[in-house]
N, CA, C and O atoms as CSV, one atom per row, in Angstrom:
chain,resi,resn,atom,element,x,y,z
A,1,MET,N,N,0.798,-1.196,0.000
A,1,MET,CA,C,0.000,0.000,0.000
A,1,MET,C,C,0.846,1.268,0.000
A,1,MET,O,O,0.518,2.231,-0.693
A,2,LYS,N,N,1.910,1.278,0.755
A,2,LYS,CA,C,2.741,2.465,0.829
A,2,LYS,C,C,3.360,2.779,-0.518
A,2,LYS,O,O,3.526,3.947,-0.869
A,3,LYS,N,N,3.700,1.758,-1.269
A,3,LYS,CA,C,4.287,1.966,-2.580
A,3,LYS,C,C,3.329,2.722,-3.490
A,3,LYS,O,O,3.755,3.625,-4.210
A,4,ARG,N,N,2.105,2.390,-3.475
A,4,ARG,CA,C,1.098,3.029,-4.302
A,4,ARG,C,C,0.930,4.507,-3.904
A,4,ARG,O,O,0.781,5.378,-4.761
A,5,TYR,N,N,0.957,4.763,-2.621
A,5,TYR,CA,C,0.818,6.127,-2.132
A,5,TYR,C,C,1.964,6.990,-2.642
A,5,TYR,O,O,1.738,8.109,-3.103
A,6,TYR,N,N,3.185,6.485,-2.563
A,6,TYR,CA,C,4.329,7.245,-3.053
A,6,TYR,C,C,4.266,7.440,-4.561
A,6,TYR,O,O,4.660,8.494,-5.059
A,7,THR,N,N,3.787,6.461,-5.287
A,7,THR,CA,C,3.661,6.571,-6.731
A,7,THR,C,C,2.645,7.638,-7.105
A,7,THR,O,O,2.889,8.439,-8.008
A,8,THR,N,N,1.528,7.655,-6.432
A,8,THR,CA,C,0.510,8.674,-6.692
A,8,THR,C,C,1.046,10.059,-6.355
A,8,THR,O,O,0.833,11.017,-7.097
A,9,GLU,N,N,1.729,10.149,-5.253
A,9,GLU,CA,C,2.315,11.429,-4.849
A,9,GLU,C,C,3.355,11.895,-5.859
A,9,GLU,O,O,3.437,13.080,-6.184
A,10,LEU,N,N,4.140,10.957,-6.346
A,10,LEU,CA,C,5.161,11.282,-7.345
A,10,LEU,C,C,4.518,11.722,-8.658
A,10,LEU,O,O,4.987,12.672,-9.285
A,11,GLN,N,N,3.472,11.055,-9.072
A,11,GLN,CA,C,2.769,11.444,-10.304
A,11,GLN,C,C,2.140,12.833,-10.159
A,11,GLN,O,O,2.161,13.626,-11.100
A,12,ASP,N,N,1.590,13.121,-8.999
A,12,ASP,CA,C,1.023,14.459,-8.761
A,12,ASP,C,C,2.111,15.533,-8.833
A,12,ASP,O,O,1.899,16.606,-9.397
A,13,ALA,N,N,3.261,15.234,-8.262
A,13,ALA,CA,C,4.378,16.189,-8.287
A,13,ALA,C,C,4.861,16.400,-9.719
A,13,ALA,O,O,5.195,17.522,-10.100
A,14,ILE,N,N,4.900,15.336,-10.513
A,14,ILE,CA,C,5.322,15.444,-11.914
A,14,ILE,C,C,4.331,16.292,-12.695
A,14,ILE,O,O,4.731,17.144,-13.488
A,15,GLN,N,N,3.045,16.064,-12.479
A,15,GLN,CA,C,2.021,16.853,-13.176
A,15,GLN,C,C,2.122,18.334,-12.785
A,15,GLN,O,O,1.979,19.218,-13.630
A,16,LEU,N,N,2.366,18.585,-11.518
A,16,LEU,CA,C,2.513,19.964,-11.050
A,16,LEU,C,C,3.717,20.632,-11.710
A,16,LEU,O,O,3.632,21.778,-12.149
A,17,LEU,N,N,4.824,19.921,-11.776
A,17,LEU,CA,C,6.029,20.477,-12.407
A,17,LEU,C,C,5.825,20.708,-13.897
A,17,LEU,O,O,6.308,21.703,-14.438
A,18,GLU,N,N,5.117,19.804,-14.570
A,18,GLU,CA,C,4.838,19.991,-15.992
A,18,GLU,C,C,3.946,21.200,-16.224
A,18,GLU,O,O,4.164,21.955,-17.172
A,19,ALA,N,N,2.944,21.394,-15.373
A,19,ALA,CA,C,2.081,22.567,-15.493
A,19,ALA,C,C,2.884,23.846,-15.251
A,19,ALA,O,O,2.704,24.843,-15.949
A,20,GLU,N,N,3.769,23.804,-14.255
A,20,GLU,CA,C,4.621,24.958,-13.965
A,20,GLU,C,C,5.557,25.252,-15.136
A,20,GLU,O,O,5.800,26.414,-15.459
A,21,ARG,N,N,6.082,24.206,-15.772
A,21,ARG,CA,C,6.964,24.377,-16.925
A,21,ARG,C,C,6.219,25.033,-18.078
A,21,ARG,O,O,6.763,25.917,-18.739
A,22,VAL,N,N,4.983,24.614,-18.329
A,22,VAL,CA,C,4.181,25.199,-19.411
A,22,VAL,C,C,3.928,26.679,-19.139
A,22,VAL,O,O,4.035,27.507,-20.044
A,23,ILE,N,N,3.594,27.010,-17.894
A,23,ILE,CA,C,3.342,28.412,-17.538
A,23,ILE,C,C,4.619,29.237,-17.687
A,23,ILE,O,O,4.584,30.336,-18.241
A,24,ASN,N,N,5.743,28.717,-17.196
A,24,ASN,CA,C,7.019,29.433,-17.314
A,24,ASN,C,C,7.438,29.604,-18.768
A,24,ASN,O,O,7.983,30.643,-19.138
A,25,LEU,N,N,7.189,28.603,-19.586
A,25,LEU,CA,C,7.517,28.707,-21.007
A,25,LEU,C,C,6.695,29.808,-21.669
A,25,LEU,O,O,7.223,30.583,-22.466
A,26,GLN,N,N,5.409,29.881,-21.343
A,26,GLN,CA,C,4.552,30.928,-21.908
A,26,GLN,C,C,5.004,32.310,-21.439
A,26,GLN,O,O,5.037,33.255,-22.227
A,27,LEU,N,N,5.350,32.426,-20.155
A,27,LEU,CA,C,5.845,33.706,-19.642
A,27,LEU,C,C,7.142,34.116,-20.330
A,27,LEU,O,O,7.336,35.287,-20.658
A,28,MET,N,N,8.029,33.147,-20.547
A,28,MET,CA,C,9.296,33.438,-21.208
A,28,MET,C,C,9.066,33.884,-22.654
A,28,MET,O,O,9.733,34.801,-23.132
A,29,LYS,N,N,8.130,33.242,-23.347
A,29,LYS,CA,C,7.816,33.639,-24.720
A,29,LYS,C,C,7.269,35.058,-24.755
A,29,LYS,O,O,7.635,35.849,-25.625
A,30,ASN,N,N,6.392,35.381,-23.809
A,30,ASN,CA,C,5.832,36.736,-23.762
A,30,ASN,C,C,6.918,37.773,-23.483
A,30,ASN,O,O,6.941,38.833,-24.107
A,31,ARG,N,N,7.810,37.472,-22.554
A,31,ARG,CA,C,8.911,38.402,-22.249
A,31,ARG,C,C,9.834,38.575,-23.444
A,31,ARG,O,O,10.291,39.681,-23.729
A,32,PHE,N,N,10.106,37.479,-24.142
A,32,PHE,CA,C,10.959,37.562,-25.327
A,32,PHE,C,C,10.303,38.427,-26.394
A,32,PHE,O,O,10.975,39.245,-27.023
A,33,ARG,N,N,9.010,38.261,-26.604
A,33,ARG,CA,C,8.283,39.054,-27.606
A,33,ARG,C,C,8.314,40.534,-27.229
A,33,ARG,O,O,8.546,41.393,-28.080
A,34,GLN,N,N,8.078,40.829,-25.941
A,34,GLN,CA,C,8.102,42.218,-25.492
A,34,GLN,C,C,9.487,42.831,-25.645
A,34,GLN,O,O,9.620,43.983,-26.058
A,35,THR,N,N,10.514,42.060,-25.312
A,35,THR,CA,C,11.887,42.556,-25.427
A,35,THR,C,C,12.257,42.796,-26.881
A,35,THR,O,O,12.860,43.818,-27.208
A,36,SER,N,N,11.901,41.865,-27.753
A,36,SER,CA,C,12.242,42.039,-29.169
A,36,SER,C,C,11.483,43.217,-29.768
A,36,SER,O,O,12.018,43.911,-30.633
A,37,GLU,N,N,10.257,43.457,-29.332
A,37,GLU,CA,C,9.505,44.622,-29.814
A,37,GLU,C,C,10.113,45.918,-29.299
A,37,GLU,O,O,10.168,46.910,-30.026
A,38,SER,N,N,10.568,45.916,-28.056
A,38,SER,CA,C,11.135,47.145,-27.508
A,38,SER,C,C,12.506,47.455,-28.094
A,38,SER,O,O,12.930,48.610,-28.082
A,39,LEU,N,N,13.212,46.440,-28.609
A,39,LEU,CA,C,14.522,46.663,-29.215
A,39,LEU,C,C,14.443,46.918,-30.719
A,39,LEU,O,O,15.470,47.058,-31.383
A,40,ASN,N,N,13.252,46.977,-31.242
A,40,ASN,CA,C,13.046,47.310,-32.649
A,40,ASN,C,C,13.553,48.745,-32.872
A,40,ASN,O,O,13.166,49.645,-32.127
A,41,PRO,N,N,14.409,48.978,-33.878
A,41,PRO,CA,C,14.961,50.329,-34.080
A,41,PRO,C,C,13.883,51.405,-34.207
A,41,PRO,O,O,14.048,52.514,-33.700
A,42,ARG,N,N,12.798,51.085,-34.871
A,42,ARG,CA,C,11.724,52.063,-35.033
A,42,ARG,C,C,11.122,52.406,-33.668
A,42,ARG,O,O,10.855,53.571,-33.374
A,43,LYS,N,N,10.914,51.387,-32.846
A,43,LYS,CA,C,10.331,51.594,-31.523
A,43,LYS,C,C,11.303,52.367,-30.624
A,43,LYS,O,O,10.891,53.229,-29.847
A,44,LEU,N,N,12.603,52.045,-30.741
A,44,LEU,CA,C,13.607,52.777,-29.957
A,44,LEU,C,C,13.607,54.257,-30.318
A,44,LEU,O,O,13.672,55.117,-29.439
A,45,LEU,N,N,13.535,54.550,-31.610
A,45,LEU,CA,C,13.513,55.937,-32.061
A,45,LEU,C,C,12.250,56.647,-31.583
A,45,LEU,O,O,12.312,57.789,-31.129
A,46,GLN,N,N,11.099,55.971,-31.685
A,46,GLN,CA,C,9.849,56.558,-31.222
A,46,GLN,C,C,9.909,56.865,-29.726
A,46,GLN,O,O,9.499,57.942,-29.292
A,47,ASN,N,N,10.420,55.916,-28.938
A,47,ASN,CA,C,10.504,56.134,-27.499
A,47,ASN,C,C,11.463,57.257,-27.152
A,47,ASN,O,O,11.203,58.043,-26.240
A,48,THR,N,N,12.568,57.335,-27.873
A,48,THR,CA,C,13.539,58.395,-27.629
A,48,THR,C,C,12.944,59.760,-27.958
A,48,THR,O,O,13.076,60.702,-27.177
A,49,LEU,N,N,12.292,59.868,-29.110
A,49,LEU,CA,C,11.668,61.138,-29.485
A,49,LEU,C,C,10.560,61.516,-28.515
A,49,LEU,O,O,10.395,62.688,-28.178
A,50,LYS,N,N,9.800,60.524,-28.066
A,50,LYS,CA,C,8.734,60.791,-27.102
A,50,LYS,C,C,9.328,61.311,-25.796
A,50,LYS,O,O,8.793,62.241,-25.193
A,51,GLU,N,N,10.427,60.711,-25.367
A,51,GLU,CA,C,11.082,61.141,-24.134
A,51,GLU,C,C,11.640,62.551,-24.282
A,51,GLU,O,O,11.565,63.352,-23.351
A,52,ILE,N,N,12.194,62.851,-25.442
A,52,ILE,CA,C,12.753,64.190,-25.668
A,52,ILE,C,C,11.652,65.238,-25.665
A,52,ILE,O,O,11.804,66.303,-25.067
A,53,THR,N,N,10.544,64.938,-26.334
A,53,THR,CA,C,9.469,65.934,-26.428
A,53,THR,C,C,8.723,66.111,-25.120
A,53,THR,O,O,8.196,67.192,-24.857
A,54,THR,N,N,8.665,65.072,-24.294
A,54,THR,CA,C,7.926,65.204,-23.038
A,54,THR,C,C,8.791,65.698,-21.889
A,54,THR,O,O,8.256,66.158,-20.880
A,55,SER,N,N,10.095,65.619,-22.009
A,55,SER,CA,C,10.976,66.045,-20.931
A,55,SER,C,C,11.524,67.437,-21.228
A,55,SER,O,O,12.300,67.608,-22.169
A,56,PRO,N,N,11.132,68.422,-20.444
A,56,PRO,CA,C,11.644,69.775,-20.684
A,56,PRO,C,C,13.146,69.868,-20.423
A,56,PRO,O,O,13.833,70.689,-21.031
A,57,TYR,N,N,13.652,69.034,-19.526
A,57,TYR,CA,C,15.073,69.068,-19.198
A,57,TYR,C,C,15.912,68.673,-20.408
A,57,TYR,O,O,16.898,69.339,-20.722
A,58,ILE,N,N,15.530,67.600,-21.086
A,58,ILE,CA,C,16.290,67.123,-22.245
A,58,ILE,C,C,16.174,68.114,-23.397
A,58,ILE,O,O,17.168,68.435,-24.048
A,59,ALA,N,N,14.965,68.595,-23.648
A,59,ALA,CA,C,14.774,69.557,-24.730
A,59,ALA,C,C,15.571,70.829,-24.463
A,59,ALA,O,O,16.156,71.401,-25.384
A,60,ASP,N,N,15.597,71.271,-23.218
A,60,ASP,CA,C,16.348,72.474,-22.852
A,60,ASP,C,C,17.845,72.269,-23.062
A,60,ASP,O,O,18.539,73.157,-23.556
A,61,ASN,N,N,18.339,71.085,-22.680
A,61,ASN,CA,C,19.759,70.791,-22.873
A,61,ASN,C,C,20.119,70.720,-24.353
A,61,ASN,O,O,21.169,71.218,-24.760
A,62,LEU,N,N,19.252,70.104,-25.163
A,62,LEU,CA,C,19.519,70.032,-26.601
A,62,LEU,C,C,19.521,71.423,-27.225
A,62,LEU,O,O,20.353,71.727,-28.079
A,63,LEU,N,N,18.597,72.252,-26.798
A,63,LEU,CA,C,18.548,73.620,-27.318
A,63,LEU,C,C,19.796,74.400,-26.915
A,63,LEU,O,O,20.373,75.122,-27.727
A,64,SER,N,N,20.205,74.251,-25.666
A,64,SER,CA,C,21.415,74.944,-25.199
A,64,SER,C,C,22.647,74.469,-25.961
A,64,SER,O,O,23.493,75.274,-26.352
A,65,ALA,N,N,22.743,73.161,-26.169
A,65,ALA,CA,C,23.896,72.625,-26.899
A,65,ALA,C,C,23.885,73.108,-28.348
A,65,ALA,O,O,24.934,73.447,-28.896
A,66,GLY,N,N,22.715,73.141,-28.964
A,66,GLY,CA,C,22.613,73.610,-30.346
A,66,GLY,C,C,22.987,75.073,-30.483
A,66,GLY,O,O,23.719,75.452,-31.397
A,67,VAL,N,N,22.483,75.894,-29.572
A,67,VAL,CA,C,22.825,77.324,-29.595
A,67,VAL,C,C,24.318,77.500,-29.341
A,67,VAL,O,O,24.970,78.324,-29.981
A,68,GLY,N,N,24.848,76.729,-28.410
A,68,GLY,CA,C,26.286,76.815,-28.121
A,68,GLY,C,C,27.132,76.479,-29.327
A,68,GLY,O,O,28.102,77.177,-29.623
A,69,LEU,N,N,26.770,75.404,-30.032
A,69,LEU,CA,C,27.522,75.034,-31.235
A,69,LEU,C,C,27.414,76.098,-32.323
A,69,LEU,O,O,28.396,76.413,-32.995
A,70,ALA,N,N,26.219,76.645,-32.488
A,70,ALA,CA,C,26.029,77.668,-33.520
A,70,ALA,C,C,26.838,78.925,-33.205
A,70,ALA,O,O,27.508,79.468,-34.084
A,71,VAL,N,N,26.780,79.385,-31.968
A,71,VAL,CA,C,27.536,80.585,-31.579
A,71,VAL,C,C,29.036,80.311,-31.656
A,71,VAL,O,O,29.805,81.182,-32.064
A,72,GLY,N,N,29.455,79.110,-31.266
A,72,GLY,CA,C,30.868,78.754,-31.369
A,72,GLY,C,C,31.349,78.781,-32.807
A,72,GLY,O,O,32.437,79.280,-33.092
A,73,TYR,N,N,30.540,78.247,-33.716
A,73,TYR,CA,C,30.900,78.243,-35.137
A,73,TYR,C,C,30.982,79.674,-35.677
A,73,TYR,O,O,31.915,80.018,-36.403
A,74,VAL,N,N,30.012,80.488,-35.320
A,74,VAL,CA,C,30.017,81.883,-35.796
A,74,VAL,C,C,31.224,82.629,-35.236
A,74,VAL,O,O,31.855,83.407,-35.952
A,75,SER,N,N,31.553,82.400,-33.962
A,75,SER,CA,C,32.711,83.094,-33.383
A,75,SER,C,C,34.005,82.634,-34.041
A,75,SER,O,O,34.921,83.434,-34.230
A,76,LYS,N,N,34.091,81.360,-34.391
A,76,LYS,CA,C,35.284,80.864,-35.085
A,76,LYS,C,C,35.410,81.536,-36.449
A,76,LYS,O,O,36.493,81.988,-36.821
A,77,LYS,N,N,34.318,81.603,-37.186
A,77,LYS,CA,C,34.369,82.217,-38.517
A,77,LYS,C,C,34.642,83.715,-38.424
A,77,LYS,O,O,35.310,84.278,-39.291
A,78,ALA,N,N,34.131,84.363,-37.382
A,78,ALA,CA,C,34.354,85.802,-37.237
A,78,ALA,C,C,35.814,86.104,-36.923
A,78,ALA,O,O,36.346,87.111,-37.391
A,79,ILE,N,N,36.460,85.265,-36.151
A,79,ILE,CA,C,37.839,85.536,-35.753
A,79,ILE,C,C,38.830,84.987,-36.769
A,79,ILE,O,O,39.770,85.680,-37.162
A,80,VAL,N,N,38.623,83.746,-37.196
A,80,VAL,CA,C,39.583,83.106,-38.090
A,80,VAL,C,C,39.239,83.361,-39.547
A,80,VAL,O,O,40.132,83.526,-40.378
A,81,GLY,N,N,37.967,83.394,-39.857
A,81,GLY,CA,C,37.549,83.566,-41.244
A,81,GLY,C,C,37.812,82.293,-42.022
A,81,GLY,O,O,37.667,81.191,-41.492
A,82,TRP,N,N,38.192,82.441,-43.258
A,82,TRP,CA,C,38.468,81.285,-44.125
A,82,TRP,C,C,39.964,81.090,-44.282
A,82,TRP,O,O,40.440,80.686,-45.343
A,83,SER,N,N,40.696,81.377,-43.231
A,83,SER,CA,C,42.150,81.318,-43.264
A,83,SER,C,C,42.642,79.915,-43.587
A,83,SER,O,O,42.053,78.921,-43.163
A,84,GLY,N,N,43.721,79.853,-44.338
A,84,GLY,CA,C,44.342,78.579,-44.668
A,84,GLY,C,C,45.427,78.207,-43.673
A,84,GLY,O,O,45.973,77.105,-43.732
A,85,ASN,N,N,45.742,79.110,-42.765
A,85,ASN,CA,C,46.771,78.883,-41.773
A,85,ASN,C,C,46.308,77.803,-40.790
A,85,ASN,O,O,45.247,77.927,-40.178
A,86,LYS,N,N,47.105,76.751,-40.646
A,86,LYS,CA,C,46.709,75.635,-39.790
A,86,LYS,C,C,46.649,76.030,-38.321
A,86,LYS,O,O,45.772,75.565,-37.594
A,87,LEU,N,N,47.563,76.875,-37.878
A,87,LEU,CA,C,47.561,77.305,-36.483
A,87,LEU,C,C,46.319,78.153,-36.186
A,87,LEU,O,O,45.695,78.003,-35.135
A,88,ALA,N,N,45.974,79.022,-37.097
A,88,ALA,CA,C,44.781,79.855,-36.905
A,88,ALA,C,C,43.529,78.991,-36.885
A,88,ALA,O,O,42.625,79.231,-36.085
A,89,ARG,N,N,43.467,77.988,-37.756
A,89,ARG,CA,C,42.302,77.098,-37.772
A,89,ARG,C,C,42.224,76.285,-36.482
A,89,ARG,O,O,41.137,76.060,-35.949
A,90,LEU,N,N,43.374,75.847,-35.985
A,90,LEU,CA,C,43.399,75.096,-34.726
A,90,LEU,C,C,42.918,75.966,-33.570
A,90,LEU,O,O,42.095,75.536,-32.762
A,91,LEU,N,N,43.431,77.183,-33.497
A,91,LEU,CA,C,42.992,78.093,-32.439
A,91,LEU,C,C,41.510,78.435,-32.589
A,91,LEU,O,O,40.802,78.586,-31.593
A,92,GLY,N,N,41.047,78.556,-33.813
A,92,GLY,CA,C,39.620,78.808,-34.057
A,92,GLY,C,C,38.751,77.646,-33.602
A,92,GLY,O,O,37.665,77.849,-33.059
A,93,THR,N,N,39.228,76.437,-33.823
A,93,THR,CA,C,38.473,75.259,-33.378
A,93,THR,C,C,38.431,75.195,-31.861
A,93,THR,O,O,37.390,74.889,-31.279
A,94,VAL,N,N,39.554,75.482,-31.220
A,94,VAL,CA,C,39.579,75.508,-29.755
A,94,VAL,C,C,38.620,76.579,-29.243
A,94,VAL,O,O,37.873,76.340,-28.294
A,95,LEU,N,N,38.635,77.753,-29.862
A,95,LEU,CA,C,37.722,78.834,-29.494
A,95,LEU,C,C,36.268,78.396,-29.692
A,95,LEU,O,O,35.413,78.647,-28.843
A,96,GLN,N,N,36.005,77.745,-30.814
A,96,GLN,CA,C,34.644,77.299,-31.120
A,96,GLN,C,C,34.118,76.360,-30.032
A,96,GLN,O,O,33.011,76.555,-29.531
A,97,PHE,N,N,34.891,75.358,-29.669
A,97,PHE,CA,C,34.422,74.410,-28.662
A,97,PHE,C,C,34.394,75.024,-27.273
A,97,PHE,O,O,33.556,74.653,-26.450
A,98,GLY,N,N,35.299,75.959,-26.999
A,98,GLY,CA,C,35.267,76.658,-25.714
A,98,GLY,C,C,34.004,77.485,-25.558
A,98,GLY,O,O,33.334,77.429,-24.526
A,99,VAL,N,N,33.685,78.250,-26.587
A,99,VAL,CA,C,32.469,79.071,-26.552
A,99,VAL,C,C,31.231,78.178,-26.480
A,99,VAL,O,O,30.306,78.458,-25.717
A,100,ALA,N,N,31.211,77.114,-27.268
A,100,ALA,CA,C,30.067,76.193,-27.255
A,100,ALA,C,C,29.896,75.579,-25.872
A,100,ALA,O,O,28.771,75.441,-25.392
A,101,ASN,N,N,30.987,75.212,-25.235
A,101,ASN,CA,C,30.924,74.610,-23.907
A,101,ASN,C,C,30.415,75.610,-22.876
A,101,ASN,O,O,29.574,75.266,-22.046
A,102,ILE,N,N,30.904,76.819,-22.917
A,102,ILE,CA,C,30.477,77.849,-21.955
A,102,ILE,C,C,28.993,78.139,-22.117
A,102,ILE,O,O,28.267,78.236,-21.128
A,103,ILE,N,N,28.545,78.275,-23.346
A,103,ILE,CA,C,27.134,78.577,-23.592
A,103,ILE,C,C,26.253,77.401,-23.200
A,103,ILE,O,O,25.188,77.599,-22.616
A,104,ALA,N,N,26.674,76.187,-23.510
A,104,ALA,CA,C,25.872,75.012,-23.177
A,104,ALA,C,C,25.768,74.812,-21.671
A,104,ALA,O,O,24.756,74.301,-21.192
A,105,GLN,N,N,26.787,75.201,-20.917
A,105,GLN,CA,C,26.760,75.015,-19.469
A,105,GLN,C,C,26.080,76.153,-18.724
A,105,GLN,O,O,25.756,76.007,-17.545
A,106,ASN,N,N,25.861,77.271,-19.377
A,106,ASN,CA,C,25.238,78.426,-18.724
A,106,ASN,C,C,24.048,78.938,-19.535
A,106,ASN,O,O,24.073,80.083,-19.986
A,107,PRO,N,N,23.018,78.134,-19.733
A,107,PRO,CA,C,21.906,78.572,-20.576
A,107,PRO,C,C,21.103,79.722,-19.968
A,107,PRO,O,O,20.582,80.561,-20.703
A,108,LYS,N,N,20.995,79.774,-18.636
A,108,LYS,CA,C,20.228,80.856,-18.018
A,108,LYS,C,C,20.911,82.199,-18.224
A,108,LYS,O,O,20.250,83.202,-18.492
A,109,THR,N,N,22.217,82.222,-18.100
A,109,THR,CA,C,22.968,83.458,-18.308
A,109,THR,C,C,22.853,83.917,-19.756
A,109,THR,O,O,22.681,85.105,-20.027
A,110,VAL,N,N,22.949,82.970,-20.682
A,110,VAL,CA,C,22.836,83.305,-22.104
A,110,VAL,C,C,21.449,83.852,-22.406
A,110,VAL,O,O,21.316,84.811,-23.166
A,111,ARG,N,N,20.414,83.254,-21.821
A,111,ARG,CA,C,19.049,83.765,-22.029
A,111,ARG,C,C,18.904,85.174,-21.478
A,111,ARG,O,O,18.275,86.031,-22.100
A,112,ALA,N,N,19.491,85.411,-20.304
A,112,ALA,CA,C,19.406,86.739,-19.702
A,112,ALA,C,C,20.109,87.773,-20.577
A,112,ALA,O,O,19.594,88.872,-20.783
A,113,VAL,N,N,21.278,87.421,-21.086
A,113,VAL,CA,C,22.006,88.338,-21.974
A,113,VAL,C,C,21.214,88.559,-23.262
A,113,VAL,O,O,21.103,89.689,-23.735
A,114,GLY,N,N,20.670,87.496,-23.823
A,114,GLY,CA,C,19.859,87.636,-25.040
A,114,GLY,C,C,18.630,88.484,-24.803
A,114,GLY,O,O,18.257,89.289,-25.656
A,115,HIS,N,N,17.996,88.314,-23.655
A,115,HIS,CA,C,16.826,89.124,-23.318
A,115,HIS,C,C,17.227,90.593,-23.154
A,115,HIS,O,O,16.512,91.488,-23.604
A,116,TYR,N,N,18.356,90.835,-22.518
A,116,TYR,CA,C,18.847,92.200,-22.330
A,116,TYR,C,C,19.138,92.864,-23.683
A,116,TYR,O,O,18.780,94.020,-23.907
A,117,ILE,N,N,19.785,92.126,-24.569
A,117,ILE,CA,C,20.106,92.678,-25.899
A,117,ILE,C,C,18.831,92.961,-26.677
A,117,ILE,O,O,18.712,94.001,-27.325
A,118,SER,N,N,17.878,92.039,-26.615
A,118,SER,CA,C,16.627,92.269,-27.357
A,118,SER,C,C,15.861,93.460,-26.773
A,118,SER,O,O,15.202,94.189,-27.513
A,119,GLN,N,N,15.941,93.664,-25.459
A,119,GLN,CA,C,15.303,94.830,-24.842
A,119,GLN,C,C,15.963,96.117,-25.328
A,119,GLN,O,O,15.280,97.094,-25.635
A,120,ARG,N,N,17.302,96.113,-25.395
A,120,ARG,CA,C,18.025,97.295,-25.873
A,120,ARG,C,C,17.709,97.612,-27.321
A,120,ARG,O,O,17.545,98.776,-27.687
A,121,ILE,N,N,17.625,96.584,-28.141
A,121,ILE,CA,C,17.329,96.783,-29.556
A,121,ILE,C,C,15.914,97.316,-29.719
A,121,ILE,O,O,15.683,98.219,-30.523
A,122,SER,N,N,14.976,96.777,-28.977
A,122,SER,CA,C,13.583,97.223,-29.118
A,122,SER,C,C,13.410,98.641,-28.588
A,122,SER,O,O,12.563,99.368,-29.106
A,123,HIS,N,N,14.170,99.072,-27.581
A,123,HIS,CA,C,14.081,100.435,-27.061
A,123,HIS,C,C,14.691,101.445,-28.034
A,123,HIS,O,O,14.226,102.582,-28.120
A,124,LYS,N,N,15.725,101.039,-28.764
A,124,LYS,CA,C,16.340,101.943,-29.731
A,124,LYS,C,C,15.415,102.190,-30.910
A,124,LYS,O,O,15.426,103.278,-31.485
A,125,GLU,N,N,14.611,101.192,-31.280
A,125,GLU,CA,C,13.725,101.340,-32.414
A,125,GLU,C,C,12.565,102.263,-32.088
A,125,GLU,O,O,12.006,102.889,-32.989
A,126,GLU,N,N,12.193,102.361,-30.824
A,126,GLU,CA,C,11.058,103.190,-30.429
A,126,GLU,C,C,11.462,104.606,-30.330
A,126,GLU,O,O,10.638,105.462,-30.008
């Protein structure tokens, strides 16, 4: 009699483990599908753009970096021009990245200066 009891108990345990395996396999398939969908380049780009547009911090940093690069480029061209001198071009590049870095790290100061300049220009026109 005891042998039969252990056999039944063992069969129940096997059935339980098989059911658990089926559930785990389905969960693993679902996780794999979700992961592969999230790593789709199109989905990655959509999520990144969504994050950029919804986060004011990221958009503000991108704007500051863009303005910094533009002002740095203009300052390089204003000082160096189209010079063929390699030393002048090197110094212009250093100036460009220095100005871009300063502007990108101090966006509030740049906005204040820009606001002040626009106020002065608008007062002169009146």
